[in-house]
C-alpha positions in Angstrom: -1.4 17.1 47.8 -3.6 15.8 50.3 -3.7 17.3 54.0 -3.6 15.2 57.3 -7.5 15.5 57.5 -8.0 14.4 54.2 -5.9 11.6 54.3 -8.1 10.0 56.9 -11.1 11.4 55.6 -10.9 9.6 52.1 -10.2 6.3 53.1 -13.4 6.0 54.9 -15.1 7.4 51.7 -13.7 4.7 49.3 -13.4 1.9 51.8 -16.4 0.1 49.9 -15.5 1.9 46.8 -16.4 0.1 43.4 -13.3 0.3 41.5 -13.0 0.5 37.7 -11.8 -3.0 36.0 -8.1 -2.2 34.4 -7.0 -4.7 32.0 -10.0 -6.9 31.5 -10.8 -7.3 35.2 -14.1 -6.9 36.7 -16.3 -4.3 38.6 -15.3 -5.3 42.2 -16.7 -4.0 45.5 -13.1 -4.0 47.1 -13.2 -4.0 51.0 -9.9 -2.3 51.5 -8.7 -2.9 54.8 -6.2 -0.2 55.9 -4.7 -2.0 58.8 -4.3 -5.6 57.7 -1.7 -5.9 55.4 -2.1 -9.8 54.4 -5.3 -8.6 52.9 -3.6 -6.0 51.1 -1.1 -8.8 49.8 -4.2 -10.9 48.7 -5.5 -8.0 46.8 -2.3 -7.5 45.0 -2.0 -11.0 44.0 -5.3 -11.1 42.9 -7.2 -14.6 43.1 -9.4 -13.8 45.8 -10.9 -10.4 44.7 -9.7 -9.9 41.4 -7.4 -7.2 42.1 -4.3 -8.4 40.5 -4.5 -7.4 36.7 -6.4 -4.0 38.3 -3.1 -2.7 39.5 -0.6 -4.6 37.7 -2.1 -3.3 34.2 -0.8 0.3 35.1 2.7 -0.2 36.4 2.6 3.6 38.3 -0.6 2.7 40.2 1.1 -0.9 41.0 4.2 1.2 42.3 1.6 3.4 44.9 -0.1 0.2 46.1 3.2 -1.7 46.7 4.6 1.2 48.5 1.2 1.1 50.7 1.6 -2.7 51.5 5.1 -2.3 52.6 4.9 0.9 54.9 5.2 0.7 58.4 3.1 4.1 58.9 -0.8 3.6 59.3 -1.2 7.2 57.9 1.0 6.6 54.9 -0.4 2.9 54.0 -3.7 4.5 53.8 -2.8 7.4 51.9 -0.8 5.3 49.4 -4.1 3.2 48.9 -5.9 6.0 48.3 -3.5 7.4 45.8 -3.6 3.9 44.1 -7.2 3.9 44.0 -7.4 7.3 42.4 -4.8 6.3 39.9 -7.1 3.9 38.8 -9.9 5.9 38.6 -7.7 8.7 36.6 -6.4 5.9 34.4 -9.2 3.4 34.3 -11.4 2.3 31.4 -15.0 1.1 31.2 -13.8 -2.7 32.4 -15.9 -5.2 31.2 -19.0 -4.7 28.6 -22.2 -4.5 30.1 -25.4 -5.1 28.8 -26.1 -3.2 25.6 -22.4 -2.2 25.5 -20.2 -3.8 23.0 -23.1 -6.4 22.1 -20.7 -8.4 20.0 -18.6 -9.9 22.9 -19.5 -12.3 25.5 -19.0 -12.6 29.2 -18.0 -15.7 30.9 -17.7 -17.4 27.3 -14.3 -18.3 25.2 -13.2 -20.3 22.2 -11.9 -23.7 21.6 -9.5 -24.5 20.6 -7.9 -21.9 22.8 -4.7 -21.0 20.4 -5.1 -20.8 16.4 -2.2 -22.3 14.8 0.8 -20.2 14.8 -0.3 -17.9 17.7 0.2 -18.3 21.4 -0.8 -16.5 24.8 0.2 -13.0 25.1 -0.4 -10.2 27.7 -2.6 -7.3 26.8 -3.9 -4.3 28.9 -7.6 -5.1 28.3 -10.0 -6.8 26.0 -10.2 -4.3 23.3 -6.5 -4.7 23.1 -6.9 -8.1 22.7 -9.7 -7.9 19.8 -7.3 -5.2 18.2 -4.6 -8.0 18.2 -7.1 -10.4 16.4 -8.0 -7.6 13.9 -4.6 -6.6 12.7 -3.9 -10.4 12.1 -7.1 -11.0 10.3 -5.1 -11.7 7.1 -3.7 -14.9 8.9 -6.8 -16.0 9.7 -7.9 -14.5 13.3 -11.7 -14.6 13.5 -12.3 -14.4 17.5 -10.3 -13.7 20.7 -10.7 -14.6 24.1 -9.2 -12.4 27.2 -9.0 -13.5 30.7 -8.9 -11.4 33.6 -5.1 -12.1 34.3 -4.2 -10.3 30.9 -4.1 -13.7 29.1 -5.0 -13.0 25.1 -5.8 -15.7 23.1 -6.7 -15.8 19.1 -8.7 -17.9 17.2 -9.5 -19.0 13.8 -13.2 -19.1 12.2 -13.5 -22.7 12.8 -13.3 -22.5 16.7 -16.5 -23.0 19.0 -17.5 -20.6 21.4 -18.3 -22.6 25.1 -18.6 -21.5 28.5 -14.9 -20.5 30.3 -13.8 -22.8 32.8 -10.8 -22.2 35.6 -10.2 -19.3 37.6 -11.7 -16.0 36.7 -13.9 -18.1 34.0 -17.0 -15.5 35.0 -14.8 -12.6 33.8 -13.6 -13.9 30.2 -14.2 -11.5 27.3 -14.6 -13.3 24.2 -16.0 -12.4 20.8 -15.1 -11.6 16.9 -11.8 -9.8 15.9 -14.2 -7.0 14.4 -17.5 -5.8 16.1 -18.1 -4.3 12.5 -17.5 -7.5 10.7 -19.4 -7.4 7.4 -19.2 -3.5 7.2 -16.7 -1.4 5.4 -13.5 -1.2 7.2 -12.2 2.2 5.6 -12.7 5.4 7.1 -15.5 7.4 5.2 -14.4 10.1 3.0 -16.6 12.8 4.6 -17.8 13.4 8.1 -15.9 14.0 11.4 -12.3 14.7 10.9 -10.9 12.4 13.4 -7.6 10.3 13.3 -8.4 6.4 13.0 -7.1 4.5 16.4 -3.9 2.6 15.8 -1.5 0.9 18.3 1.1 3.4 17.6 0.3 7.3 17.7 1.9 9.9 15.7 4.4 12.0 17.5 3.6 15.5 18.6 6.7 16.6 16.8 5.5 16.3 13.4 3.4 19.4 12.1 0.3 19.3 10.8 -1.7 22.2 9.5 -4.8 23.3 11.7 -8.4 22.1 10.5 -9.9 24.7 7.8 -12.6 26.7 9.3 -15.3 25.8 6.8 -17.5 22.7 7.7 -16.6 19.2 6.7 -18.5 17.8 3.4 -21.2 15.4 4.4 -20.8 11.7 4.9 -20.8 9.8 1.5 -20.9 6.3 0.8 -17.7 4.3 1.7 -15.6 2.7 -1.2 -17.4 -0.4 -2.7 -15.7 -3.7 -2.1 -15.2 -5.6 -5.5 -17.4 -8.6 -6.2 -15.9 -12.0 -6.0 -17.7 -13.3 -9.2 -15.1 -11.6 -11.4 -12.4 -13.7 -12.5 -9.8 -14.0 -10.2 -5.9 -15.6 -10.5 -5.7 -19.5 -9.4 -4.7 -20.0 -5.7 -0.9 -20.7 -5.2 0.7 -22.6 -2.2 -1.5 -21.2 0.8 1.7 -20.4 2.9 3.5 -18.4 -0.1 0.5 -16.8 -2.2 -1.7 -14.1 -1.0 -4.2 -14.0 -3.3 -5.3 -11.7 -6.0 -8.0 -9.3 -7.3 -9.7 -8.3 -10.6 -8.3 -5.1 -12.0 -10.7 -3.6 -14.6 -8.9 -2.8 -18.2 -6.8 -5.8 -17.3 -8.6 -8.8 -15.5 -7.0 -11.0 -12.9 -3.7 -10.1 -10.8 -2.2 -12.3 -8.7 0.4 -10.9 -5.5 3.9 -12.1 -5.4 5.5 -11.3 -2.2 9.1 -11.0 -1.9 10.8 -13.1 0.8 10.5 -16.7 0.3 14.0 -17.5 0.0 14.6 -15.6 3.1 12.3 -16.9 5.5 11.4 -20.4 6.0 7.7 -21.3 5.1 5.6 -21.3 8.2 2.4 -21.5 6.9 1.7 -17.9 8.0 4.2 -15.5 6.8 3.8 -14.7 3.0 6.2 -11.6 3.0 4.2 -9.5 4.6 1.7 -8.0 2.1 -1.9 -9.6 2.1 -4.8 -9.4 0.1 -8.2 -8.9 1.7 -11.7 -9.9 0.4 -10.1 -10.2 -3.2 -10.1 -6.6 -3.5 -7.6 -4.6 -0.9 -4.0 -5.2 -0.8 -2.2 -4.8 2.4 1.7 -4.5 2.8 2.6 -4.4 6.2 6.0 -2.9 7.7 9.0 -4.0 5.6 6.5 -6.1 2.9 7.0 -5.9 -0.9 5.3 -7.4 -3.6 4.7 -7.7 -7.3 1.7 -7.8 -9.6 1.8 -11.0 -11.7 -0.3 -13.3 -13.8 -0.1 -16.1 -11.3 1.6 -17.1 -8.4 3.0 -20.3 -8.2 5.3 -20.5 -5.0 8.4 -20.0 -7.1 9.7 -16.8 -8.2 9.8 -16.7 -12.4 10.3 -13.5 -13.9 8.0 -14.5 -17.1 5.1 -14.6 -14.5 5.1 -10.7 -13.5 2.9 -8.7 -15.2 4.6 -6.4 -18.0 2.1 -3.5 -18.6 2.3 -1.2 -21.6 1.0 1.7 -20.4 1.9 4.4 -22.8 -1.1 6.4 -24.1 -2.7 4.7 -20.7 -3.7 5.8 -17.4 -3.7 3.7 -14.2 -6.1 4.6 -11.0 -6.1 3.2 -7.3 -6.9 4.2 -3.9 -5.1 4.7 -0.9 -5.0 5.0 2.9 -2.1 6.2 4.4 -3.8 7.7 7.6 -1.0 6.0 9.9 2.2 6.6 8.0 3.5 9.3 9.6 7.2 11.0 9.2 10.0 8.4 8.7 7.2 5.8 6.3 7.3 5.1 3.0 4.2 3.5 1.3 5.5 3.0 -2.2 3.9 2.2 -5.7 5.9 1.7 -8.8 6.8 0.2 -11.8 10.0 -1.5 -13.1 11.5 -3.7 -16.0 11.5 -6.7 -13.7 9.8 -8.7 -16.3 12.9 -8.4 -18.9 15.3 -9.2 -15.9 16.4 -12.7 -16.1 18.5 -12.6 -13.2 17.4 -13.7 -10.2 19.4 -10.9 -8.2 20.6 -10.8 -4.4 16.6 -10.9 -3.6 16.4 -14.0 -5.4 13.0 -13.0 -6.9 14.3 -11.1 -10.2 13.9 -7.5 -8.6 15.6 -4.6 -10.3 15.3 -1.2 -9.7 17.4 2.1 -10.9 19.2 2.4 -7.3 20.4 -1.6 -7.5 18.7 -2.3 -4.3 19.1 -6.2 -4.8 22.1 -5.6 -7.2 20.3 -5.5 -10.5 19.5 -2.0 -12.2 16.7 -1.3 -14.4 14.5 1.3 -15.6 12.2 2.7 -12.8 8.9 4.9 -12.6 7.7 6.0 -8.7 4.1 6.9 -9.0 4.3 7.2 -5.7 6.5 7.6 -2.5 4.4 8.9 0.2 3.3 9.1 3.6 0.5 11.3 5.4 3.0 14.4 5.0 4.7 14.0 2.1 4.3 12.8 -1.5 7.0 12.3 -4.1 6.6 11.0 -7.9 10.1 10.4 -9.9 11.2 9.1 -13.2 14.2 7.1 -13.4 16.1 5.7 -16.4 18.3 2.4 -15.5 21.6 4.2 -14.0 19.9 7.4 -12.7 19.6 7.2 -9.1 18.2 10.6 -8.2 15.6 10.9 -11.3 13.3 13.7 -12.1 10.3 14.3 -10.2 7.6 16.3 -8.4 5.4 16.7 -5.3 5.9 17.8 -1.7 8.4 17.6 0.9 12.0 16.9 1.7 15.3 18.4 1.9 18.2 18.7 4.7 19.9 21.7 3.6 18.5 21.6 0.2 14.6 21.7 -1.0 12.7 18.7 -2.1 9.7 19.5 -4.5 7.3 22.0 -3.7 4.3 21.6 -6.1 1.9 22.1 -3.6 1.9 22.9 0.7 1.0 21.3 3.8 -2.2 23.3 3.8 -3.2 21.5 0.6 -2.0 18.1 1.6 -1.6 16.6 4.7 -3.7 15.6 8.0 -7.0 17.7 7.9 -5.5 19.6 4.7 -8.1 21.5 2.4 -7.3 19.6 -0.7 -6.4 16.0 0.3 -6.9 15.1 3.9 -4.6 12.1 4.3 -6.5 11.0 7.3 -9.1 9.6 5.0 -8.5 7.3 1.8 -8.0 9.2 -1.3 -7.5 8.2 -5.0 -4.1 8.4 -7.5 -4.6 8.7 -10.9 -1.4 8.3 -13.1 -1.2 8.7 -16.7 1.4 8.6 -19.5 0.4 10.6 -22.5 2.3 10.0 -26.0 3.0 12.3 -28.6 1.9 11.8 -32.4 5.0 9.3 -32.7 4.1 7.2 -29.8 6.9 8.5 -27.7 6.4 9.2 -23.8 5.6 13.1 -23.3 5.8 12.6 -19.4 4.1 11.1 -16.3 1.2 13.2 -14.7 -0.2 12.3 -11.7 -3.5 13.4 -10.0 -4.3 13.3 -6.5 -8.0 13.6 -5.8 -10.5 13.1 -2.6 -14.1 12.7 -2.5 -15.8 16.0 -1.1 -12.8 17.9 -2.2 -12.6 20.5 -5.5 -9.0 21.0 -5.5 -7.1 18.0 -6.9 -3.5 18.4 -6.9 -1.4 17.5 -9.8 2.5 16.6 -10.1 3.9 16.9 -14.0 6.9 14.8 -14.9 7.9 16.5 -18.3 11.1 17.0 -20.0 13.2 14.6 -18.8 16.4 13.6 -20.7 15.5 9.8 -20.2 12.3 9.9 -21.8 13.5 7.9 -24.5 14.5 5.1 -22.7 11.2 4.8 -20.5 9.5 5.0 -23.7 10.9 1.7 -24.3 10.7 0.3 -21.1 7.0 0.8 -21.0 6.5 -0.1 -24.4 8.4 -3.7 -23.4 5.9 -3.7 -20.3 6.8 -2.9 -16.7 6.1 -4.6 -13.5 3.7 -3.0 -10.8 5.3 -3.0 -7.3 3.9 -2.1 -3.9 5.9 -1.7 -0.6 5.6 -0.6 3.0 9.0 0.5 4.8 10.6 2.9 7.3 13.7 4.8 8.1 15.0 7.3 10.4 16.6 9.0 7.4 13.7 9.6 5.2 14.4 13.3 5.6 15.2 13.7 1.5 11.5 12.7 1.2 9.5 14.6 4.2 12.3 16.8 5.7 11.6 20.4 6.0 14.2 21.5 3.6 16.2 24.5 3.7 13.3 26.7 3.3 11.8 25.3 6.4 8.6 24.5 4.2 8.4 20.9 4.5 6.3 18.8 6.7 8.4 16.8 9.3 11.4 17.9 11.4 12.6 14.3 12.4 11.6 10.5 11.3 10.7 8.2 14.0 9.9 4.9 12.4 8.7 3.3 15.6 5.7 6.0 15.3 4.6 4.3 11.9 1.5 2.4 11.5 1.8 -1.5 11.0 0.1 -1.4 7.3 -1.4 0.6 4.7 -4.0 -0.4 2.3 -4.3 0.3 -1.5 -7.2 -1.1 -3.4 -9.8 -0.2 -6.4 -7.0 -0.5 -9.1 -7.8 0.0 -12.9 -6.7 0.5 -16.1 -7.9 3.0 -19.1 -7.0 4.2 -22.1 -6.4 7.8 -23.1 -8.9 9.5 -25.1 -7.2 10.0 -28.3 -3.9 8.2 -27.6 -2.2 6.1 -30.3 -1.8 2.8 -28.5 1.3 0.8 -29.7 0.9 -2.7 -30.6 2.0 -5.0 -27.7 4.4 -7.8 -27.6 3.0 -11.1 -28.8 2.0 -13.4 -25.9 5.1 -15.2 -24.4 5.4 -18.9 -24.9 7.5 -19.2 -21.5 5.6 -20.6 -18.6 3.5 -18.4 -16.6 2.0 -16.4 -19.6 3.8 -13.0 -19.6 1.9 -10.2 -18.5 2.6 -7.8 -21.8 0.2 -9.5 -23.6 -2.2 -10.7 -21.1 -4.7 -7.9 -20.8 -6.4 -5.1 -22.0 -3.9 -2.8 -20.6 -1.2 -3.7 -23.3 -3.4 -2.8 -26.3 -3.8 -6.5 -27.2 -6.8 -8.1 -28.8 -7.0 -11.7 -28.4 -8.4 -13.5 -31.2 -10.2 -15.9 -28.9 -11.5 -15.4 -25.7 -9.5 -14.1 -22.7 -7.4 -16.9 -21.0 -9.5 -18.8 -18.4 -7.7 -18.3 -14.9 -8.4 -21.9 -13.9 -5.9 -22.9 -16.5 -2.4 -23.2 -15.3 0.5 -21.3 -17.3 1.9 -24.3 -19.0 -1.2 -24.4 -21.1 -1.1 -22.2 -24.2 -5.0 -20.9 -24.6 -4.6 -17.2 -25.9 -3.1 -16.3 -29.5 -2.5 -12.9 -30.3 -1.9 -11.0 -33.8 0.2 -7.9 -33.6 -0.9 -5.3 -36.3 1.4 -3.8 -38.7 2.6 -0.6 -37.5 1.8 2.9 -38.6 4.7 4.9 -40.2 6.8 6.8 -37.4 3.6 6.5 -34.7 3.9 3.2 -33.6 6.8 0.8 -32.3 7.3 -2.1 -34.9 10.0 -3.9 -32.9 7.6 -6.8 -32.4 5.2 -6.5 -35.6 8.2 -6.2 -38.0 6.0 -4.8 -40.5 4.4 -1.5 -41.8 0.8 -0.5 -42.5 1.7 1.8 -45.0 2.7 0.8 -48.6 6.4 1.1 -49.4 7.6 1.2 -45.7 10.2 -0.5 -44.0 10.6 -1.1 -40.2 14.0 0.2 -39.4 15.4 -0.5 -35.8 17.0 2.8 -33.8 17.8 0.8 -30.5 17.0 -2.0 -28.0 13.5 -0.4 -27.0 12.2 1.2 -30.3 11.8 0.7 -34.1 9.7 2.9 -36.6 8.3 2.4 -40.4 10.4 4.7 -42.9 11.1 5.2 -46.2 14.6 4.6 -45.5 17.2 5.2 -42.5 20.7 6.4 -42.4 22.5 5.1 -39.2 23.1 8.1 -36.8 21.2 10.8 -35.1 17.8 11.8 -36.8 17.1 15.8 -36.2 13.6 14.9 -37.1 13.3 13.1 -33.3 11.5 15.1 -30.7 13.6 16.9 -28.5 15.1 14.3 -25.6 14.9 11.3 -28.2 18.4 12.1 -30.3 20.0 8.9 -30.0 21.4 7.5 -32.8 19.5 4.8 -35.3 21.1 1.5 -36.0 18.9 1.0 -39.0 18.6 -2.7 -38.7 15.9 -3.8 -41.3 13.1 -5.6 -39.0 11.1 -7.8 -41.5 10.3 -7.3 -44.9 9.5 -3.9 -46.6 5.6 -3.4 -47.6 4.9 -3.8 -51.2 3.7 -0.5 -53.1 4.7 3.0 -53.5 4.8 5.4 -50.3 2.0 7.9 -49.7 3.3 11.5 -50.1 0.4 13.4 -50.5 -2.6 13.8 -48.1 -4.8 11.1 -46.3 -8.0 12.0 -44.0 -8.6 11.3 -40.2 -10.3 8.8 -38.5 -14.4 9.6 -38.4 -15.1 12.2 -35.7 -11.5 13.6 -35.8 -12.4 16.4 -37.7 -11.7 17.5 -41.3 -8.6 16.2 -43.6 -5.2 17.1 -42.9 -2.1 16.9 -44.8 0.2 14.1 -43.9 3.6 15.4 -43.0 6.0 14.8 -46.2 7.9 11.5 -46.1 11.6 12.3 -46.4 14.4 10.1 -46.5 16.6 10.1 -43.3 19.1 12.9 -43.9 22.4 11.9 -45.0 25.3 11.3 -42.2 29.1 12.5 -42.9 31.3 9.6 -43.2 34.3 9.0 -41.2 37.5 9.0 -43.2 
């Protein structure tokens, strides 16, 4: 509150005050005449003194100023101007950049043409907000911005030319690149100061986050390296539909195919809200979903999707979830899209265990997460709930509690989700080649306590073994909902992270990068399906992840999918340890390949239709015993054999017995 004496004294002190520029306007010497209302109106209007955008950029300040201009009392008028001025001082920013500050931007310059294709003038609070707008749509080609003192923000592409600005307020125009750090790593380093990066939307304070640990943060380290562009990349598809691709070690070139082509008209800009930056970083924006494929042609074709056989393999990637709060869901998962021949209600052959687009298939959720919760789940074709682990979720019940908010979350001691971290998922197999489970490990540079989720002993493991053997398609997405408490809620035990979900607080995007595949040490890798003959070169045999060893050189990615450039020989299968569905032959003498079901076949001496009690727990489905291919000549080996070099001493091979006879129906 101002006393009556101050109300008259302060205006004299600020009569020639240098006001901070708000909304990108200049720093001006504003002679505030307290008795001449026309001049007041001129200041509010703005052209003469440039004060219009100053007050208009902050509505509360503008209301104070407007009230001062309409009052009939000279004292109230003076006090109103003082309060409006102090309001600006409190809310003000640095205004125009000065020499040596923000050196990448220019004053009095703008870019031509004024607007890039598909973008038009918007009103922003200041030049930094205009620059941020350009940065957040840089995947669409924004390279430069120009900001006028009336709040007008214009974006330009890399082909624009910087010229002296003209017209009203030309000497106050701020322009420059969309990112002053262009050419540097844009991800926060895994180490250093534990501060949350800036985003257009800030997280709600209602979301609990554990306090920072008392121990000092680890020293800064190098940021993630950007993949080189010299590696083979998928061929470019239509620019208005195909966002690009990247090289995945252990497989090769991967193209990104976004959903939404049928649902939205081609505008040259909308590619399904998923983009690829620097041939390295996959960026799903809110409500974006995309699929890994061998090629993007602008037309949906299930045979073009990757079909990775990850049995006995592991897959790793890095993720930045720093802006995905309560109610946000960043997902990376596998489904049997490649085998789905029906276009689905989404027109792109999408299928999952929850029948989202009208088609059901097996689904493996490697990650459904935000910066407070993380889930991994296995689903058979019709198992909506599945079996999983992780942390978070519950509303009157409890979600998984494999770790806690002190271990995973903002400033947590094991995984600080305000910084990028790495996810490694492995699919170990038993001696017979069946899937044993899914193991997901979360790790972070500078942290010594990785978190592990083990999804084992699932009744549907046999079906998922078959689905992986046939090849599953990686999918990534980013979405939000008000009812995401099943994933991030506090639960009945009140140990979960989020009391409520607020999609409006979700950041515009998440980022995934450094995808790679590896073979687990000592794993028996089943032979892959042969290379498909359909256009698009199906993914199952396309890369090392499937265990394929092409007889010729790898497929050149400048070749279009209609060319047949790779031939693959599938070796005969090892007895009871490898799927012989595709090889249809056995490596051991006297063995015959018998079908169990559509997902599995194995080499045996003989086979009786029905359940084989020798099958592992969880895999007791009946055998059809359909013969696939000819029996291998020779007598069966029933004595001993030697282990591979380096694997140890000789061990007896289990005695091969015929399938036990099954009781006959009368």
